[in-house]
N, C-alpha and C positions, 0 to 999 in steps of 0.2 A: 763309817758307822751309819747305819740306817736311822731313819726318824724314830722308829720305835725303840731301838737299842739306846740311842742317845737319851730319849725321854726316861727310859727305865733307869739308866745310870744316874742321871741327875736327881731323880726323885726317890731313889732307894732309901737314903738316909731319912728324909722327911717323912716318907710313908711309914717307915718302921716306927718312928717316934709317934706318929698319929695313931697307929694301930695299938701301941702300948698304952697310950692315954685312953683310947676307946675301951680297952679291956678293963680299965679301972673306973671309968666314969661313963654313964649312959648319956650319949649325946642326943639332944633334941633340938629341933629348929627354934629359931629365935625371931620374935617380932621386935624390931628396933623402932620405937615410936619417935616420929618427927626427927629422924636422923638419917644420914646417908653413909653407911659403912663403906670404907674404901676397899675392902676385900670381900669377895663373894663368900669366903669361908665363914665370915662372921654371921651369916644367916643360918648356918648349920643345916643346910638342906641335903647335903650329899656326903657319902662315904667315898673318899678319893684315895686310891692306892696305886701301885705301879701297874696294876692290871685293868682297872675299870673305874668308871665314874658311875656311882649307883645312888639313887635317892634313898634316904633313910626309910625304914619300914613304915614310919608314921606319915610319910609323904606319899600322896597319891599321884600316880602317873596318869595323865589324861591325853586324849587325842581328839581334836575336833573332827566332825564328819567331813568337813571341807578344809583342808590345810591351805594356808597361804604359800605361795611360791616364793622362794628366796634363793635364786641361783642354784637350784638343785641341792641345797644343803639339807642334811638330815636334822631332825629336831627331837629333843627329849623335853617334854612339857610336864611340869609338876604343879600340884596344888596342895597347899597346907593351910589349915586354920588352927588357931590356938585352942587348947583344951578348954572345954566348957562353953565354946561359942557355936553358933549354928547360923547358916544362911537361910534366908526366907525366899520363897517363891512369890513374887509380886507381879501380877499381870503377865504371868508366864516368863518372867525374867528373874534371874538369881540376884538377890540383894545380899552381897557378901558382907560379913561382919568386919569391923575394924580389927586389924591384925592379920588378915588373910594375905598370904604371900603366893604369888604365881611366878613361875620361872619357865624360861624356854632357852635351852642350850642348843646352839647351832654347831654342827660338826660335819665332817666329811670322812668317809672311808678313804684310806690312802694306800698307794702301792709302795714298793720298796724304795722307789726313787723319790718319794715324798709328794708325788702328784696326787691331787684329789681325784676321786673316782665318781663319775656320774653313774649312779645305779639307783634302782627303786628303793625307797625307804620302807623297811619292813616293820616299823613301829616298835623298835626294841625298847625294853624297860630299863636298860643300862647301856653304857657305852664302853666297848672294848677298846682300851687305849693302845693296845699293841698294833692295831691296824686302823686307827682313827686319828684325826686331827681336830682338836677343840679350837673353835674360833671365838665365840662370844656366848654369854649368858645374859639374857634380858630378864630383869626382875620387875614385877608390877606389884606394888604394896598398897593395901587399903589402909590409909592413915585416917585419922579423925576428920581431916578436912577434905578427904577424897583420895583418889588413886595417885600414886607417885611412880614414875617410870625411871628405872636405873639401868643403864647399859654397862655391863662388865666385859672386859676383854681379857682373854687368856694369854698368859705369857708363853714364850716359845717352849719352855720346859714343861708346860702344862701342869704346873704345881699350884697355880693360883690365878684367879681372874681379878682384875682391878677395875674400879669404877673409872669410866672415861666419859664424862658428861659431854665432851666435845666430839665424841665419836672416834672412829679410827678407820683405817683401810688396810687390807691385806692383799698383796699380789699373789695370785694362785694360778696354777696350771692344772687344767682338768682333762682327764682322759675318759673315754666312754667304755664301760664294761662290756656292753652288748655289741660294740663295734670297734675292736682294737685297731682296725686299719684307719679309722677316722682320725684326722690330724688333731693334736692336742690344742686346747683352747686356753689362751692366757687372758685373764681378766682381773679386775680389781674388785674384791669383795668389800663392801662398805658397811661398817657398823654405824647405825644411825646415832645422831646426837640426841640429847634429851628433848629438844624442841621438835625434832622430826618424830620421835616416839609419841609425843603429845599430839602432833598434827594428825596422825593416823588414828590414835585412840580416842580423840575427841570427836565422837560421832554426831554431836549436836553442836553446831557451830553458830555463833562464836562464843556463846556464854556458857555452854554446857561443860561439864567436867569430863575427865577421861573415863573410859570403860574398857573392860576386857573385850577382845574380839573373838577369841576361840573358846574360852572357858565360860560360855553362856549356855543357857538351858537348851536351846534348840540344837546347838552343835554337839552337846554332850548326850543327846539321845542315841548317838551311835554306840554300838556294842563294842566292848573291848575286854581283854582279860584283866581282872582286878589283881591286887597284890596277893589275894588268897587263891588265885587261879581260876575264879569263876568267870565265865564269858557271859556278860549281860550288859544292858545299856548302862553307860557310865553314870547317868543321872540316878539310876537305881542304886549303884554302888555308893554314891554320896548319901542317899537317904539311909541306906543300911548302916553306914558309919555314924549316922547321927549328925552329919555335916549339913544336911538340907532337910527342911521340915516336910516337904512333899515333892513328888515328881509332877511335871506337867502332863496334862492329858493329850491324847492324839498320837498319831503315828510318828515314827522316827523320821528325821530330816533326810531329804534326798542328798546323795553324795555324787559329786561329779566324777568320782573314780569308779562308780558302779556302772559298768558297761551294759548291764541288763536293763537300765532305765531308758525311756525315750530320750532322744537327743535334746529335745527342748528343755526337759527337766534338768538334765545334766548341765546344759549351758547356763540356765538360770542359777543353779547352785554354784557354778564356777564364778560367774560374774558377781554374785552377791558377796562372796568371801573376798575376792580379789579387789573389787571396786566399790562395793556397797557402803563401806564405812565413810567414804567421801560423797559418793553419788546417791544421796538420799535427800528427801525434802528439807532436812535440817543439817545436812553435812557440809563439809568445807567446800564442796563443789555444787552447792545448792543453786548458784546463779546460772549454772549450765542448763537447768531444767531437765537433766537426764537422771532417771531413777533406775538404778541397777541393783536394787535389793530384791527384786522379784515381786515387790508390792506396788508396781506401777498400775495406774488406773486405765491407761490407754496404750496402744502400741506406739504412738508418737512419743509419749513420755519415756518409753523404753528405748527410743532412738530410731524407730522405723520411719523413714522419710522425714526425719527431723534435721533441719539445717543446723550447723554449728553456731554457737553464740559468737565465737571468734574464728574467722576464717584464716587461711594462710598455711604456712609450712606445717604447723602443729596438727592441722587437719589433713595434711597430705594433698591440699588443694582439691579435696573431694567435697561433694555437695551435701551428703546426708550421712547421719550416724549409721544407719543400716539400710541397705538397698536389698530388698527381698530377692534371694536367688543369686546375688552378685557380691560375694565377699570382697573382691578386689576393688569395688567401688564404694565400700563401706568404711567410714572413718573408724568405727569400733575395731574392725579387723586390722586396719592399718596401724592403729596405735598400740594394740597388744602385740603386734608383730614387729614393732620397732624397738631398737635398743638405744636410740638417740635421746639424750637427756631432755631436749625440748619437744619431743614428740611422744615418747613412750608413756604408756599407762599400764599399771600404776606408775606414777612418777618417782616413787620411793621404793626401796626394798629390793631392788634387783639391778644387776648390770647385764644379765643375759636374757635372752628370749625364752619363755617357757614354750618349747616347741609343741608339747602335747596339748597345752592349753590353747595355743593358736590353732592347732588342727581341729580341736573341738569346736571352737567358735566358727571357724571356716566351714566345717561340715554343717553346723546348725544353720548359719545364714543361707547356705546353699539349698537347704530344704524349704525355706520360706517362699511363699508365693504372694503375688501382689505386685503393684507397680507404683512407683513414686510419681510417674507422669499423670496418672489418674488415681490418686490415693483415695481410698475409702477406709477410714480408720476402723469402722465397725467390721469391715470384711477382714482386714489384716489382723485385727485383734483376736479373731477366732482361730488363727493358725497355730500350729503346734508350738508350744513354748511361750505363748503370750497370754494365756488365760490367767487373769488375776486369781482365780480360784485355786491354782496350784501353788501360789506364792505363800511363803511363811516368813515371819520375821526371823531373820537369821544373823543379824549383826546387832551388837550391843549398843 
């Protein structure tokens, strides 16, 4: 019996019951104050049946301009706010009201053998369960005291996801859609524990609270289809729904997926989302002195000709963060290209190497000019991709 057939058989009875109940009662999302529901279904964010996992109509699907890489998993992201509440734009950042619930469901397309498929994410607004495998759903809730992160792990039958504060792991086998002859890759997919969730979402270390990383003003300037079918900046969709008091001024954020942009702008956008939540002046990696948000003041603070704070294996025994024109001598390239736990960056959130991201960073470093033997920061700072003027605040 195939994965999809087994799932359909096991969920048929439950789904029928849920559909009958839904026909009698209008289901709406729930804000559970100062509590931690053990089941994802208690948040009432989704309609789950044997064919699909679909957010309820009152829940908005969102997609950041620059998605985080998580072992090629596809992601369905949602945003919901209680009726009668509204977020405010404060210093170009969204201040969400108490009761806001953000979710991110991680899943993979699967083949008939149950292997997960590496294929580009098309940004679907629902998940077709006949050819997908649900892994986890992370929930970020705005409580009175601040944000709370809750990791939920889906059961094998895909009928429910359960709170797992200690995290979890799933052994997976991945095949590549674009290259069927490529050998399958076996890896462990890790669901983060609640402390790891907090570690990434605490962008102001050590005393700051958690913040969203993707559902922030700059990332939501990207256009997407709303629930009504309109294609417009997501931030404007929130304003139109009355969920946000006003939209920020200025152009949409650069996306590293936009191949029409200069390589430097794409590289900065990529590094900001993958690394900037820790590598910022107030982040968990502040002692490194490395700023990867795009808001660096000098090329050295970005890593150009910058010696590592701690030398050794983690730095690949290399001398500088970025050596202009030489990615193979650059610690930054070495670490994003590694999958070893004591070397790789980001250090959480992946077991595999993001090959497309590594290729982007490699190409960008290769275009830079200058020399670390006779470094002139003012000269290198003017090279493509280092101008602070192109930088925007893009992490929460």
